[in-house]
C-alpha positions as CSV (number, residue, x, y, z in Angstrom):
1,X,0.0,0.0,0.0
2,X,1.0,3.6,-0.6
3,X,2.8,5.1,2.4
4,X,4.3,8.6,2.9
5,X,6.4,9.0,6.1
6,X,7.6,12.4,7.0
7,X,10.4,13.7,9.1
8,X,11.9,17.0,10.0
9,X,10.2,20.1,11.2
10,X,10.2,21.7,14.7
11,X,10.7,25.0,16.3
12,X,12.8,27.7,14.6
13,X,13.4,31.4,15.0
14,X,12.4,33.8,12.2
15,X,15.0,33.8,9.5
16,X,16.0,30.3,10.3
17,X,15.9,27.2,8.2
18,X,14.4,23.7,8.3
19,X,14.3,20.7,6.0
20,X,11.3,18.4,5.7
21,X,11.7,14.9,4.3
22,X,9.0,12.5,3.0
23,X,9.9,8.9,2.2
24,X,7.5,7.0,-0.1
25,X,6.7,3.4,-0.6
26,X,4.1,1.2,-2.3
27,X,4.2,2.8,-5.7
28,X,6.7,3.7,-8.5
29,X,7.9,6.9,-6.9
30,X,9.7,8.3,-10.0
31,X,6.5,8.2,-12.0
32,X,4.5,10.5,-9.9
33,X,4.5,14.2,-9.0
34,X,4.9,15.0,-5.4
35,X,3.6,18.0,-3.4
36,X,4.0,19.8,-0.1
37,X,0.9,21.3,1.5
38,X,0.5,23.2,4.7
39,X,-2.3,24.1,7.0
40,X,-2.2,26.9,9.6
41,X,-4.6,27.1,12.5
42,X,-8.0,28.3,11.4
43,X,-7.0,28.2,7.7
44,X,-7.6,25.9,4.8
45,X,-4.9,23.5,3.6
46,X,-2.8,25.1,0.8
47,X,-0.5,23.8,-1.8
48,X,3.0,25.1,-1.1
49,X,5.2,23.4,-3.7
50,X,5.1,20.7,-6.3
51,X,7.6,18.8,-8.3
52,X,6.9,16.7,-11.4
53,X,8.0,13.1,-11.8
54,X,11.0,12.4,-14.0
55,X,12.0,15.9,-15.1
56,X,11.4,17.5,-11.8
57,X,9.9,20.7,-12.8
58,X,8.9,22.8,-9.7
59,X,6.2,25.2,-8.8
60,X,5.7,27.3,-5.7
61,X,3.1,29.6,-4.2
62,X,4.2,33.2,-4.4
63,X,4.7,33.6,-0.6
64,X,7.5,31.0,-0.5
65,X,9.2,31.7,-3.9
66,X,12.9,32.3,-3.4
67,X,12.8,30.9,0.2
68,X,11.6,27.3,-0.2
69,X,13.0,24.6,-2.5
70,X,11.3,21.3,-3.3
71,X,13.5,18.5,-4.5
72,X,13.3,14.8,-5.0
73,X,15.7,11.8,-5.0
74,X,14.1,9.1,-7.0
75,X,16.8,6.6,-6.0
76,X,15.7,7.1,-2.4
77,X,12.0,7.5,-3.0
78,X,12.2,10.7,-1.2
79,X,11.0,14.3,-1.6
80,X,12.3,17.2,0.4
81,X,11.3,20.7,1.3
82,X,14.1,23.0,2.2
83,X,12.8,26.1,3.9
84,X,15.0,29.1,4.4
85,X,14.3,32.6,5.7
86,X,11.4,31.3,7.6
87,X,8.7,33.8,8.7
88,X,6.0,33.7,11.5
89,X,3.4,33.1,8.8
90,X,5.1,29.9,7.7
91,X,3.9,28.3,11.0
92,X,1.7,25.4,10.0
93,X,1.4,21.6,9.8
94,X,3.1,20.5,6.6
95,X,2.0,17.5,4.6
96,X,3.6,15.7,1.7
97,X,1.1,14.4,-0.9
98,X,0.9,12.4,-4.0
99,X,-2.0,11.2,-6.2
100,X,-1.8,7.6,-7.4
101,X,-4.6,6.2,-9.6
102,X,-6.7,9.2,-8.8
103,X,-6.4,8.6,-5.1
104,X,-4.8,11.2,-2.9
105,X,-2.3,10.0,-0.2
106,X,-0.9,12.1,2.6
107,X,2.0,12.0,5.0
108,X,1.2,12.1,8.7
109,X,2.0,15.8,8.9
110,X,4.9,17.7,10.5
111,X,4.6,20.8,12.7
112,X,6.7,23.7,11.8
113,X,6.6,26.6,14.3
114,X,8.4,29.9,13.6
115,X,8.7,31.8,16.8
116,X,11.1,34.1,18.6
């Protein structure tokens, strides 16, 4: 079965950096796009970054462009989100996501808290 297991996250001061990881299993990882979403308290879940399958084309929401980088290692079945210059408003639970055979799969979620 498809599984997405996340690691990373935590508490960081404004301007700091964190790296999230998501390891996938149960499907041909290199054939599927991967995404990172986040959900802040009281807000809807939003798509933060996406990366296509083999070519690895990336897309970001405007608020994280130039600060976040999504990448993937198809040999390790892993997708990453490098987050630099973190701001208070980046505080949220972050989820990795993929869609396999029209079914959405989610990681368990990772709390990222930006606080001084």
